[in-house]
C-alpha positions in Angstrom: 68.4 62.2 116.3 69.5 59.4 118.5 68.2 56.1 120.1 68.7 55.6 123.8 68.4 52.4 125.7 65.9 52.2 128.6 67.6 50.5 131.5 65.8 49.3 134.6 68.4 48.2 137.1 70.8 46.1 135.0 68.1 45.1 132.5 67.5 46.5 129.0 63.7 47.0 129.0 63.3 49.2 125.9 64.5 52.0 123.8 63.5 55.5 122.7 64.0 57.3 119.5 64.6 61.0 120.3 65.5 64.3 118.8 66.2 67.7 120.4 64.9 70.8 118.6 67.2 73.5 119.9 65.2 76.4 118.4 61.9 75.2 119.9 63.7 74.0 123.1 61.7 70.7 122.8 62.8 67.2 123.4 60.9 65.0 121.0 60.4 61.4 122.1 59.5 60.2 118.6 58.9 56.6 119.5 59.2 54.2 122.4 59.7 50.5 122.2 59.5 47.9 125.1 61.4 44.7 125.2 59.6 41.4 125.9 59.0 41.2 129.6 59.5 44.9 130.3 57.8 45.8 133.6 54.8 48.2 133.4 55.9 49.5 136.8 59.0 51.2 135.2 56.8 54.0 133.8 57.5 56.4 136.6 61.3 55.9 136.5 61.2 56.3 132.7 59.2 59.6 133.0 61.7 60.9 135.6 64.7 60.0 133.4 63.2 61.7 130.3 62.6 64.8 132.4 66.2 64.7 133.7 67.5 64.5 130.1 65.2 67.4 129.0 66.5 69.5 131.9 70.1 68.6 131.0 69.6 69.6 127.4 67.8 72.9 128.3 64.5 71.7 126.9 61.4 73.6 128.1 58.9 71.0 126.6 58.8 67.3 126.1 56.7 66.0 123.1 55.8 62.4 122.8 55.2 60.7 119.5 52.5 58.2 118.6 54.5 55.0 119.0 54.2 54.0 122.6 54.0 50.4 124.0 50.6 49.6 125.6 52.3 48.9 129.0 53.6 52.4 129.1 50.7 54.3 127.7 50.6 56.6 130.8 54.1 57.8 130.0 53.3 61.3 128.6 52.2 63.6 131.4 
């Protein structure tokens, strides 16, 4: 279980609480939080970064939790 900052350029725009289930090979994004003023346009970059982390960890699936800021509701795909 760990919390990762979400950086967009040099700006901290949010954070994600994550866990990796090795047996299920699943990266679980348990909750996502946006900082005030976080850009909605960052969603594609965030999605790509989560996928890159999942690949690095050897995850075959990504599971998103229920806590998701409204500006990034389209994140799980």
